[in-house]
C-alpha angles and dihedrals in degrees: 000000000000115000127184107202113202118197135165095242143341094226120144093240111071129072093229091056093046090048091053096049091047092053102039097084091050092049092051092047088053091059100265115143097216127202118180121201120186129189108203127061106259110186111191091011130135098288093116094047093050092049092049088051089060099260124133109229127209127185111211105193109156100149098237137048091247091053093044091050091052090047092050091049088053093049094048091050091047097046095035096203121191089231138015116213120195132197131187129014105286092041092047093052097042098034094048090049094048092047095049093045089055096045096247121136113248134203128187138207121230102207101166141014110260144178095035132129092273090058095045090056098036116122113264096016122115109218092214090053091048091053091046090050090050092052093053092044091049091048095053092041092066091074094045112113098211141348134223116210125191093220140013088247092060092044092055096042096045093045087063097042096046094039095235128139114260091227088068091064127083121192117227121156128212118267139209135202110251090211092055092048094049121190139260113283129163091243095052092044092050094046094051093044092050090054089052092045090239121147119240092248099044110120104237128193119188131197120182114193146114111272094250133126095254092062096062097218088147089063090052091049091049088053094048099081088057090053092049092048087070098028107032094177095052117125127211116207119200114194119182145082122291119259146157092309097050099100093050093044091052090054091049089048093052089054096044100047133206091059123138125194107209099179122213110346134192091198100061091131091056088048089053092051090053094048131092094211137009117214126206107181097168123158088214139352140185093216112331101241092186092054090049092050090049088054090054096047092046107241124144112263132218109183138175107251097241119146100255094045092049089050090051102043094035109218144320087298088075106027142006106259121200130179111266121258094021105119094180095054091045090053092049091052093048090050090049090051094048094043099048108045092166093060090042091053089055090055091046093054091049092047095050091052089051090051092052093052099044115019111040113128093237093055095045095044089056091053091051092053088052089050090054093048092048091049092053093047092056096060 
């Protein structure tokens, strides 16, 4: 089976890019001939890792959508894949169009909920542009053979918003390699804390996310003074790339105190293993990859109770879940987690077992190969 995977970029920042590079070796070992085409310049991205995995990588940088569409059409006709797989908005619109124009079946991943009220009112988004993007997405979706959604929530929401039948959508989550994640050990915890100059008994909360409105880091920072009122020595670590919210987040951090911006990190799993709690305060998610990774590492989770995150983490048996955009309740959940390590440890044990049965890379990659085979059979 020959698959051409079209994605906006192969940068090291986004969850879709990380999911692709994690799954690529498994797909190739399963017999998939994998091509990867990316639209945006991605210096220092995952090109080398994808090549080592056995994929053939193509940068499609034409400077305009018209040029990129033409370049993708040429690539599809030259490579002659059995299936084109698109992920993220630009790649969905252009990749679907190129595949359909070339007579090649196309499938698309639905990695997030989009075009809802939360997006129309999000800071920095123009409601008219959101609706225009939805119209283009829905129009190109009509010729798409099947869809892959990360969660049932995303499948249900996007079926309505793209006007496609729910029976054309399969749910396959992202996966991670348990060996790559590792687990919490005294030695790992001590080594990471020493590198950060943190004492062994310092209460540490970690969040790892892009500094964008969706991720709700402002809510976490508004909660932080309430945590420090009870635990003055507590430290909040924020790992992730800067974004539109960065200036506001820095102001909140200055007011809250004991906040460290770590920037993009390649050692997030180590940071998780050194932390006493991992916070995911998102306003919305498609899956919640960081929460899933924290389940695998074995760090206590405090998450916003939004649909996709609840679907990923399961219930309060696995993580503390609090209503989104409620700093006071978020602070209380963090204090409860930090103050009752025995209860947190029970949730961690249950969450890691859930990860091992649902989110291992081997399990998820097998589901993706079955999705490809099903898509080709239904021609």
